C-alpha positions in Angstrom: 113.0 97.1 110.9 113.4 93.7 109.3 115.6 92.5 112.1 112.9 93.5 114.7 110.2 91.9 112.7 112.2 88.7 112.3 112.9 88.7 116.1 109.2 88.5 116.8 108.4 86.2 113.9 111.0 83.5 114.8 110.2 83.9 118.4 106.9 82.2 117.4 108.0 80.3 114.3 110.6 78.1 115.8 108.5 76.8 118.7 105.1 76.7 117.2 105.4 73.2 115.7 105.8 72.0 119.3 102.9 74.1 120.5 100.6 72.9 117.8 101.3 69.2 117.5 103.7 67.7 120.1 101.7 65.1 121.9 103.3 65.4 125.4 103.8 69.2 125.5 102.2 70.7 128.6 99.9 73.5 127.6 100.1 72.7 123.9 97.2 72.5 121.5 97.8 68.8 120.9 96.5 68.9 117.3 97.7 66.1 114.9 100.6 66.4 112.6 98.2 66.6 109.7 96.4 69.5 111.4 99.8 71.2 111.8 100.5 70.6 108.1 97.1 72.2 107.2 97.8 75.3 109.3 101.2 75.7 107.7 99.8 75.2 104.3 97.3 78.1 104.7 100.0 80.2 106.4 102.3 79.6 103.4 99.6 80.5 100.8 98.6 83.7 102.5 102.1 84.9 103.5 103.7 84.0 100.2 101.0 84.8 97.5 99.8 88.1 98.9 103.2 89.8 98.1 102.4 89.2 94.4 100.0 92.1 94.8 101.3 93.9 97.9 104.6 94.3 96.1 103.0 96.2 93.3 101.0 98.3 95.8 104.2 99.1 97.8 105.8 100.4 94.6 102.7 102.5 93.8 101.7 103.9 97.2 105.0 103.9 99.1 107.1 101.5 101.0 106.7 103.3 104.3 102.9 103.2 104.3 102.8 99.5 103.6 105.3 98.8 106.4 103.1 100.7 108.9 100.0 98.9 107.9 101.7 95.5 108.2 102.9 96.1 111.8 99.3 96.7 112.9 98.0 93.6 111.2 100.8 91.5 112.6 100.0 92.6 116.2 96.4 91.5 115.7 97.6 88.1 114.5 99.8 87.5 117.5 97.0 88.4 119.9 94.6 86.0 118.2 97.2 83.2 118.4 97.6 83.9 122.1 93.9 83.7 122.9 92.5 81.0 120.5 92.9 77.3 121.2 90.3 75.8 118.8 91.5 74.8 115.4 89.7 77.3 113.1 90.2 80.4 115.3 93.8 79.6 115.8 94.2 79.0 112.0 92.6 82.4 111.4 95.1 84.0 113.8 98.0 82.4 111.9 96.6 83.7 108.6 96.3 87.2 109.9 99.9 87.1 111.0 100.8 85.7 107.6 98.9 88.5 105.9 100.8 91.2 107.9 104.1 89.6 107.1 103.2 89.4 103.4 102.6 93.2 103.3 105.8 93.9 105.3 108.3 92.1 103.1 107.9 93.9 99.7 108.2 97.3 101.4 111.5 96.5 103.1 113.0 94.4 100.2 111.8 96.9 97.6 113.8 99.6 99.5 116.8 97.3 99.3 116.3 96.8 95.6 116.2 100.6 95.0 119.2 101.4 97.1 121.7 98.8 95.9 123.7 98.8 92.6 125.1 96.0 90.5 128.5 96.4 92.1 127.4 96.2 95.7 124.3 94.0 95.5 126.0 90.8 96.5 127.5 92.1 99.7 124.4 94.4 100.3 122.0 91.5 100.2 124.4 89.4 102.2 124.5 92.1 104.9 120.7 92.3 104.8 120.4 88.6 105.2 122.9 88.7 108.1 120.8 91.3 109.9 117.6 89.4 109.3 119.2 86.4 110.9 120.3 88.4 114.0 116.6 88.8 114.6 116.1 85.1 113.7 118.9 84.1 116.1 117.6 86.1 119.0 114.0 84.9 118.6 114.4 81.3 119.7 116.1 82.0 123.1 113.5 84.7 123.7 110.8 82.2 122.9 112.5 79.6 125.2 112.4 82.2 128.1 108.8 83.3 127.4 107.2 79.9 127.2 108.9 79.2 130.5 106.3 81.6 131.7 103.4 80.4 129.6 102.7 79.7 125.9 100.5 82.8 125.8 103.4 84.9 126.9 105.3 83.9 123.7 102.6 85.5 121.5 102.0 88.6 123.7 105.8 89.2 123.9 106.2 89.0 120.1 103.3 91.4 119.6 105.1 93.9 121.9 108.4 93.4 120.0 107.0 94.0 116.5 105.3 97.1 117.8 108.7 98.7 118.2 108.7 99.2 114.4 106.3 102.0 114.9 109.2 103.9 116.5 111.6 102.7 113.7 109.3 104.3 111.1 110.3 107.7 112.4 113.8 107.0 111.2 112.8 105.8 107.8 113.1 108.2 104.9 110.8 107.2 102.0 112.6 105.8 99.0 110.8 106.5 95.7 110.1 103.3 93.7 110.3 105.0 90.3 107.0 103.6 89.2 104.5 105.6 87.2 101.7 103.0 87.4 98.2 104.3 88.1 95.4 103.1 90.4 94.7 99.7 91.9 93.4 98.0 88.8 96.6 99.0 86.9 98.6 97.5 89.7 96.7 94.2 89.4 97.1 94.2 85.6 100.9 94.9 85.9 101.3 92.1 88.4 99.7 89.5 86.2 101.2 90.7 83.0 104.8 90.8 84.1 104.5 87.3 85.7 104.1 85.6 82.3 107.7 85.6 81.5 109.3 82.2 80.7 112.6 83.0 82.5 110.8 84.1 85.6 108.3 81.2 85.6 111.0 78.6 85.2 113.0 80.2 88.1 109.9 80.2 90.3 109.2 76.5 89.5 112.7 75.4 90.3 113.0 77.5 93.5 109.8 76.0 94.8 111.8 72.8 95.4 114.5 74.7 97.3 111.9 76.2 99.6 110.1 72.9 100.1 113.4 71.5 101.5 114.3 74.7 103.4 111.1 75.0 105.4 111.3 71.4 106.8 114.0 72.8 109.1 111.4 74.9 110.8 108.3 72.8 110.2 109.2 69.2 110.7 112.7 69.1 112.3 111.6 70.6 115.6 109.1 67.8 116.2 111.7 65.3 115.0 114.3 66.6 117.5 111.9 66.4 120.4 110.8 62.9 119.4 114.1 61.3 118.4 117.3 63.2 118.8 119.5 62.4 121.9 121.7 65.4 122.6 122.7 64.4 126.1 126.3 63.9 125.0 126.5 67.5 123.9 125.0 68.6 127.2 127.6 66.8 129.3 130.6 67.5 127.0 130.1 71.2 126.8 128.5 71.6 130.3 125.6 73.5 128.8 123.7 75.8 131.2 120.1 75.0 132.4 118.6 77.8 130.3 119.6 75.9 127.1 118.0 72.6 128.2 114.6 71.1 127.8 113.6 70.7 131.4 110.6 68.3 131.0 112.4 65.6 129.0 111.9 62.1 130.2 115.3 61.1 128.6 117.4 63.2 130.9 118.8 66.7 130.1 118.5 67.5 126.4 119.3 70.6 124.4 116.0 72.5 123.8 115.1 72.0 120.1 114.9 75.8 119.6 118.6 76.0 120.5 119.6 73.3 118.1 117.6 74.9 115.3 119.1 78.2 116.4 122.5 77.1 115.2 121.1 77.9 111.7 120.6 81.6 112.6 123.8 81.9 114.6 126.0 80.6 111.8 124.4 82.9 109.3 125.0 85.9 111.7 128.7 85.2 112.1 129.5 84.0 108.6 127.0 85.5 106.1 129.2 88.4 105.1 132.2 86.2 104.6 130.3 83.7 102.5 128.7 86.5 100.4 132.2 87.9 99.8 133.8 84.6 98.9 131.1 83.6 96.5 130.2 87.0 95.2 131.8 86.3 91.8 130.0 83.0 91.3 127.0 83.3 88.9 123.9 83.7 90.8 122.1 80.6 89.5 125.2 78.5 90.0 125.3 79.6 93.6 121.6 78.7 94.0 122.1 75.3 92.5 125.1 74.5 94.7 123.4 75.8 97.8 120.3 73.7 97.2 122.4 70.6 96.8 124.4 71.2 100.0 121.2 72.1 101.9 119.6 68.8 100.9 122.6 66.9 102.1 122.6 68.8 105.4 118.9 68.2 106.0 119.4 64.4 105.4 122.3 64.4 107.9 120.3 66.3 110.5 117.5 63.8 110.6 118.8 60.5 109.6 120.4 59.6 112.9 119.5 60.0 116.6 122.8 61.6 117.5 122.6 65.2 118.6 126.1 65.8 117.4 125.3 64.6 113.8 122.0 66.6 113.9 124.0 69.8 114.8 126.5 69.0 112.0 123.6 68.5 109.6 122.1 71.9 110.5 125.5 73.5 109.9 125.8 71.9 106.5 122.3 72.9 105.7 123.0 76.5 106.7 125.9 76.8 104.3 123.6 75.7 101.5 121.0 78.2 102.6 123.6 81.1 102.6 124.6 80.2 99.1 121.0 80.0 97.7 118.5 82.1 99.6 120.1 85.6 99.3 121.0 85.0 95.7 117.3 84.5 94.9 116.4 88.0 96.1 119.5 89.4 94.4 118.7 87.7 91.1 115.1 89.0 91.1 116.3 92.5 92.1 118.7 92.8 89.1 116.3 91.5 86.5 113.4 93.7 87.8 112.4 96.4 85.3 112.7 100.0 86.5 110.0 100.9 89.0 109.1 97.3 89.7 111.6 96.3 92.4 108.9 95.7 95.0 106.8 93.8 92.5 109.7 91.4 91.7 110.5 91.0 95.4 106.8 90.0 95.7 107.3 87.4 93.0 110.1 86.0 95.1 107.4 84.7 97.5 105.6 82.6 94.9 108.2 79.7 95.1 107.9 80.1 98.9 104.2 79.6 98.6 104.4 76.6 96.4 107.4 74.9 98.2 106.3 75.8 101.8 102.6 75.1 101.1 103.0 71.7 99.4 105.9 70.9 101.7 103.6 71.5 104.7 101.0 69.2 103.3 103.5 66.5 102.4 105.4 67.0 105.7 102.2 66.7 107.8 101.1 63.5 106.1 104.6 62.0 106.1 105.5 62.8 109.7 102.1 61.7 110.9 102.6 58.3 109.3 106.3 57.7 109.6 107.8 60.0 112.2 105.4 61.0 115.0 106.6 59.0 118.0 103.2 59.0 119.8 101.6 57.6 116.7 104.3 55.0 116.3 103.8 54.1 120.0 100.1 53.6 119.3 101.0 51.4 116.3 103.3 49.3 118.5 100.7 48.9 121.2 98.1 47.8 118.6 100.3 45.4 116.6 102.1 43.7 119.5 99.7 44.0 122.5 96.3 44.5 120.8 95.8 47.6 123.0 93.5 50.2 121.4 91.9 53.4 122.5 94.9 54.9 124.1 95.1 58.7 123.9 97.9 60.0 121.8 99.0 62.3 124.6 99.8 59.2 126.9 100.9 56.7 124.2 104.6 56.7 125.3 103.7 56.3 129.0 101.5 53.4 128.2 104.1 51.7 126.1 106.7 52.1 128.8 104.2 50.6 131.3 103.3 47.5 129.2 106.9 46.8 128.1 108.5 47.5 131.5 111.2 49.6 129.8 112.3 53.1 130.4 111.5 56.0 128.1 114.9 56.0 126.3 114.8 52.2 125.7 111.3 52.5 124.3 112.4 55.3 122.0 115.2 53.1 120.7 112.8 50.2 120.2 110.5 52.4 118.1 113.4 53.7 116.1 114.7 50.3 115.3 111.2 49.0 114.5 109.9 51.8 112.3 113.1 53.6 111.0 111.6 57.1 111.1 114.9 58.6 109.8 114.0 57.3 106.4 111.2 59.9 106.0 113.9 62.4 105.0 114.7 60.5 101.8 111.8 62.1 99.8 112.7 65.7 100.9 116.4 65.2 100.1 115.5 63.8 96.7 113.3 66.8 95.9 116.3 69.1 96.8 118.7 67.2 94.6 116.3 67.4 91.6 115.9 71.1 92.1 119.6 71.6 92.3 120.1 69.8 89.0 117.3 71.7 87.4 118.8 75.0 88.5 122.1 74.0 86.9 120.5 73.4 83.5 118.4 76.6 84.0 121.6 78.6 84.4 123.0 77.1 81.2 119.8 77.9 79.3 119.8 81.5 80.6 123.4 82.0 79.5 122.6 80.8 75.9 119.2 82.5 75.6 120.2 85.8 77.3 123.9 86.2 76.7 123.9 89.9 77.4 121.8 89.6 80.5 123.1 90.9 83.8 121.7 87.7 85.4 124.2 85.5 83.5 127.4 87.3 84.5 
């Protein structure tokens, strides 16, 4: 069920930055990068904070019921996104989808927490993460095919895919949560009461930095690839087929950004179980710390140069860091969860996602709008060097090519050497490094403060 849900989700998620904000995307919304950051901010808040409560409700009222409700809500969200092109209605559609996703996750992950034991949790969560990423891996090529038909087809197709989980629910046998909590008010009280735990709060604060870095792969890197990355060498070297290419590129054949990003999901699918096995004996917080550091280096490598080869290598390094950190977060929260509160603690796992993704969306939107958006930089160049104003953002590059007499690729190189957009990744890598160091010291503090804790083994 999670694999099907992720197939639909990433079918939208990996291409939606282009749909929302890419200036030269035919049929796109052509919002600004700041608008995109605002949409992702609210998306993050809804999708990541609602599980604080839906996790407790899943424990209390049953995982199967919450999954069924979430599928219905997600379908409505996809349909709204397919039909709404103004900012506020489209934002509402994104938030509805986020709300459905927020209800879905605690039900599935709460089931995992109840079914795994201390001895098999590392490999179990690794297998779960691998299957999730099979869906994530298949989503981008599906999206590439569907937006070849139309952008609306992407959203309609994903609504149809997620509806398959109605059928999967017939195969799901309810897993008792073990909770004895009472009605809705008791659930709310339990949610807030259990949150005020110093070890949990520190973990949430540090993991927020990890998620801020992680989400830039899906929020900012897609636009950066379309704007700046030259993957033509990879296309010719490996004789890539037409269905992997961006057909409307003015720089010649380029790998579609969703296929480059998809290296992340593909590598997780083929190597997650091996990585989980090899690192299963490393303390959880140490694995998270190392993974955050490696992921930060990978993100920097992916976006600091214009080479498609180096971008792909950066994504691979980033993916290794993600495999070391992300599953361990869910595993850590599962093993420290009190009896009957597995869904609640998996809901807590979304709080750092909300903080990191939410603030990262705001920061990323502002940063990319000023330092990385090629259309905006083209407008700046026209203003500063030719005193040309009032050029639409959607035609900025064409106008710059016209006035300089240079081709699209040469103008891109001109803007890169003038404005150095790759430097925008410095601040995100720095946040990741600080989070990795903080997680290292957190692990030492846990080992001293809770020497008998299962989390410190």
